C-alpha positions in Angstrom: 98.0 81.2 95.9 99.5 83.2 98.7 99.8 80.3 101.2 98.5 82.2 104.1 95.7 81.2 106.5 92.3 82.8 105.5 91.8 84.5 108.8 95.1 86.5 108.3 94.0 87.6 104.8 90.3 88.3 105.4 90.7 91.8 106.9 93.2 92.9 104.2 90.9 91.6 101.5 87.9 93.4 102.9 89.9 96.6 102.8 91.2 96.0 99.3 87.7 95.1 98.1 86.2 98.2 99.7 88.8 100.4 98.0 88.0 98.6 94.7 91.6 97.3 94.3 90.3 93.7 94.1 87.1 92.0 93.1 85.8 88.5 93.8 86.5 86.5 90.7 84.7 83.3 91.8 84.9 80.3 94.2 86.4 76.9 94.1 86.0 73.8 96.3 89.0 72.4 98.1 87.9 69.3 100.0 85.1 70.3 102.2 86.0 74.0 102.0 84.9 76.6 99.6 87.5 79.3 98.7 86.9 82.7 97.3 89.1 83.7 94.4 90.1 87.4 93.9 91.6 89.3 91.1 93.0 92.8 90.8 90.7 95.3 89.2 93.4 96.9 87.1 97.0 96.4 86.0 97.8 99.9 87.2 96.4 102.1 90.0 96.6 105.9 90.2 95.4 108.2 92.9 91.9 109.4 92.1 91.5 111.9 94.9 91.0 115.5 94.0 90.6 116.8 97.5 92.2 115.5 100.7 90.3 117.8 103.0 87.6 115.1 103.0 88.1 112.9 106.1 87.3 109.7 104.1 89.7 110.4 101.3 92.6 111.4 103.6 92.0 108.3 105.8 91.8 106.1 102.7 95.1 107.4 101.3 96.9 107.1 104.7 95.6 103.5 105.1 96.7 102.6 101.5 100.2 103.9 102.2 100.3 102.1 105.5 99.1 98.8 103.9 101.7 99.0 101.1 104.6 99.7 103.5 103.4 97.0 105.9 103.2 94.5 103.0 106.8 95.4 102.0 108.0 94.9 105.6 106.3 91.5 105.8 107.9 90.4 102.6 111.4 91.5 103.9 110.7 89.5 107.1 109.6 86.4 105.2 112.6 86.6 102.9 115.0 86.9 105.9 113.4 83.8 107.5 113.6 81.9 104.2 117.3 82.9 103.8 116.4 84.5 100.4 118.1 87.9 101.0 121.7 88.1 99.7 124.0 90.9 100.9 127.4 91.9 99.5 128.3 90.4 96.1 125.0 89.6 94.3 123.0 91.7 96.7 119.3 91.3 95.9 117.6 93.9 98.2 117.8 97.6 98.8 116.4 99.8 101.4 116.6 103.6 101.0 115.3 106.6 103.0 116.1 110.0 101.6 115.2 113.4 102.9 115.9 116.2 100.4 114.9 119.6 99.4 113.3 119.6 95.9 111.7 122.2 93.7 108.4 121.2 92.2 110.2 120.5 88.9 112.8 118.3 90.6 110.0 116.4 92.3 108.3 115.8 89.0 111.7 114.5 87.6 112.0 112.1 90.5 108.4 111.0 90.1 109.1 110.3 86.3 112.1 108.2 87.3 110.0 106.1 89.6 107.5 105.7 86.8 110.3 104.4 84.6 111.1 101.8 87.2 107.4 100.9 87.2 107.4 100.5 83.4 110.4 98.2 83.7 108.6 96.1 86.3 105.4 96.0 84.3 107.3 94.8 81.2 109.1 92.0 83.2 105.9 90.8 85.0 104.3 88.7 82.2 107.7 86.9 81.4 107.8 85.4 84.9 111.6 84.8 84.7 114.0 85.0 87.6 112.2 85.4 90.9 109.4 87.7 92.1 110.4 91.0 93.9 108.2 93.5 95.7 108.9 97.3 95.3 107.3 99.9 97.5 107.9 103.6 96.9 106.5 106.6 98.8 107.4 110.2 98.2 105.5 112.9 100.1 106.2 116.4 101.3 107.8 116.5 104.7 105.8 118.4 107.3 107.7 119.5 110.4 105.7 118.6 113.5 106.1 120.3 116.9 106.0 118.5 120.1 102.5 117.9 121.3 101.6 118.4 125.0 100.2 115.4 126.8 96.9 116.2 128.4 96.3 114.8 131.9 92.7 114.7 133.1 91.9 117.0 136.1 92.5 115.4 139.4 95.1 113.0 138.1 98.7 113.7 139.2 101.3 112.5 136.7 105.0 112.3 137.0 105.2 111.9 133.2 106.8 114.7 131.3 104.4 117.4 129.9 105.7 116.8 126.3 106.4 113.7 124.3 110.1 113.2 123.8 111.4 110.7 121.2 113.2 107.8 122.9 116.2 106.2 121.2 115.9 102.5 120.7 117.8 100.3 123.2 121.1 99.0 122.0 
């Protein structure tokens, strides 16, 4: 039970079902309402793409990463509102962003360490002791992007700059 309104979950469940991460496991009656029950299709998921030049594969991978990161952010937000996050002594959350140069061998070492964390989490899951935590990890090659020009339709005069410039957040 996720204790969320069905209309908030419907779109995400459709995407997860389409990607074959979940499957409908049945239905149950609650009062006058019929609820659909879902189950994950596997205990572990691995990327099955062989070629990301295909538009559908690249879009699916991007959407999967976006969904995982968004889910992590929503859990942080909910934990803050519930007063569940502890900082300082007994800190129970971590946020980390690293940018580093790695050889292919070093990347494989880092990937193996992340897999060790996953094995630790997998071993703890069935025991259901302590409290649940969410872990989201993404590691990808960094691609430097150049500034893109903003195109203005002919006949339209714009006072906007010709290139997009990052704006620092207001303090």
